[in-house]
N, C-alpha and C positions, 0 to 999 in steps of 0.2 A: 524492539526488535528482541531477539531471543536468541542463545546459541546454547543447544544440547554436545554435551560430549559423547554422550554414549551413542548418539547416532548422527554425530558429527555434521551436524547443520546449524544453518544461521541464516535468522526468520529478520527482512527486511522489510518495516514497514511502511507502504504508500497509504496514500491518504483516500474515503471513502470507495473503498473496492473490496469490502467482505473482511479485510485486514482485520480488524480486534476480533471481529468472531475465529479465523481460523489463528488468530497470535493466541486466544484463549484454549482453543482447543489441542496446540500445541505445548502448552506452558508447562503441563504438569513434567513432561521431559526433559525441561530445562531448569529442574532444582528437583528437592531430596526429602522436604517439610511437610510431602502430605498434606500440607494446608488448602483450603479448597480455593480454586482457582476465581477470582473477581474483579469484574471490570475494573477498578482504580486499585491500584497495589504498587508499590514502593519498589525501588530496585530492588534485584535479589543476587546475590554473587555465591555460591555454592560448588564444592565439587562435581555437583551434574550438569551444571551449566549459568548463565544467568539471564535475568528475567531485568528489560530495561523499563523506567514507571511507568506507567499510564496512568493518563488522567490524576496525577497525585500534584496538586499545588505545589507541594514543601520541596519539592526534587530540583530545584533548581541547582545546588551543589553534585547533584548525581553526575557520575562516567557513562551510563549508560540511561538511554532515555526511549521512547516509543519511536517516533520518528526521525532516528538516527541519521546521519549522513554517510551514505557508507564509507568514503573515507574515511570518517572519526571514527568509524568502526576497524574499521582494519587499522589506524594507527595506534588502537590501542590492545589490537591485541598482536600474539604474537606472530611471526611468518608464514611459521608451518600452518597454526590452527586458520588462518585467514584463506592460505592459500590450497589446502584440500578438505575445508570442509565444506558443504553443499548450500552454497547458497540460494534462498529461497523467496519470494515475495508475490504479490497477489493484485492483479491488474485488471483495467475497466476502460468499457471504450471514454477516451475524455471527454465528449461533448458529454454523455452520462456520467463520467464523474463529477464534472464540475457542476452541473446543472445541482445535482445532491449534496456537493460543499455548498453550495448557496444557499440551500432549503437548511442543513444543518448550522450555518454557521447566522441565519437570519431567523430563523426556526419561524417562516411564513405556514398560516393555514394556507389549506385551500382553496384557491381563487372560486367565487361562486358569481358567475354571470362574466357580462362582456367588460364593462368598467374595471371590475377587480381584474379579469384577464387581463385589458392590457395595462394597466397597474403594474402588477404584478411580472410582466415583460420587461415593463422599462426598468419597474427596480432592479430585473435581474441583469439588463444588459451595462447598468451604470454602474451593477456591484462588479461583474467581469472585467470591465476597462479598467475599473478603480483598485478591484483587489489583484489582477493577476499582474499587475506588473510587482508584483514584489516579490523575489529573490525567490524565496520559497516554497511558491507556488506551482504545479509542475510535474515535481517529483523526482524528477529528472538526478538528484544532487544525491536522492536515496537508491537509484538502484546504479548507478556510473558511476567511475570517477573519471576527471578527465573525459569526457565528452564517450568512451565507452563504457556499455553494458558490463554487470558485474554478476548478472545474476544467472543460477545454473538451471533453473526450474520456474516458470509460470504457472501462479492461478489464475486462471480466468474466470472473473466474477459472472459472465458469460455462460460458462459452464463450469460451475461451481464444483460440485458434488463428481463430474465428471471426471477433474483435474484431484481433487480430492483422494479420490479412493486413487487415482493410480501414484499419487506421491506416499500415503499410507501404503499400498504396498510394495514401492521401491526400499520403502524405508522400514517394510516390515515392522509397522507400530500398530499394538496392540489398543485400535480405537476405529471405530465408526463413524464415516464421513456423516450419517445420518445424526449424529451427538453433535454437530456443529452449533455453537452457543448462537443468539440471536441480540444483534446490541444496536444497540444507536438509532433505533427504528424510528425514521421518521413521522409527521402527521403526513405528508405526503407520498410514504412508501403503497406503493400499487398502484398511485393514479399515472396513468402514460399521458406524457405531454408530444408534441409534435413540436421534434428540434428544427424545423426549417420554417417552423415560423416562432418559436423561442429565442433563436438564435437573429442578429443582424448581420450581415457581412465582415463588417467590423469585430466584434466578440467572437465571431468565429475562427477569424484568421488570427485572433490571440491565440485562443486555443491551440489553431495549428502548430504556432510557433511554440506555445510553453511546451507543449507536448510531441514535439515533433519525435520525441526517442519511440514513443508509442505508437505514432503512425507509420514511421519509418523503421523500424526495429522489430516491432512485433505481427503488421501487418492490419492494425487496423486502418480502417477505410478514412480519408481524410473529408468524406463527404458528410454530408451532415444525414443525407436522406438513407447512409446507411447506417446510422448512430446506432441503431436497435441492434445491430448483427455484430456477431462475435467473430474475431481475425480467422485468419488458417490458422489450424491447427499447427499450436507453438508448444512445443515442450523443450526443447535446450536451445539456448544461447548460444553465439560462439564460441568457438572450444577456447580460442585465445584469451586469456588472461591479461588482468592488470597487473605487471609485475611489483612485486613486494621492494622497497627498496631494501640496500646490503647492513645500513648500520639497521641500531637495535631497536625495535618496536616499546612502544611503552607497554606494560604489562598489566594489567589493572584484575587481574581473574583470582 
């Protein structure tokens, strides 16, 4: 996660949606030390803002970390900052995101030949059935509180350059979307899979349930046949926001 006081933004980080690349692109506006932006970083708190720890195994006691739930971010900020800062995240077609997550976690090589592809599909389906039962899969806790989306701007993986350019222009950031870092590139990057063949009915239904917020809230199609398509253009969430309790929030800035 990121927070910039100058640009009054909060970045909430989902999984396998170009989120690390976007996070690294925006990070320099959230700190004032002038150090290089690296994929692995410790928690950084300064007058400029906050950078949550990223790929740092020593971060167990950190208050701020990369895939931090929205409620935890809200609870650790003053009410006025949470309520007034622009909240941003990246999103991706859930069927595509889950497949990418599988490749990232299992480090699978490209299957070559009929038998290898069959085994790959069986392993993928088993992984979905087993892993997506875990509470943190699906990213809903990152983008919503009590079932209500808290995001103001969505950067879609499917039209990443366009959405980033719009965001950069809106915030008047002195950067170019073409400078986006490339990170966590899978061995299978650029390999196209037929999602209607990769998923079976059970695993597709698991994804639909886990990512209901993305299908119903953002306009992604729940049809496997449409998994390569972006949603309808969607820039701003419902104007209503989660109310912050009147009791003082814990501030760790």
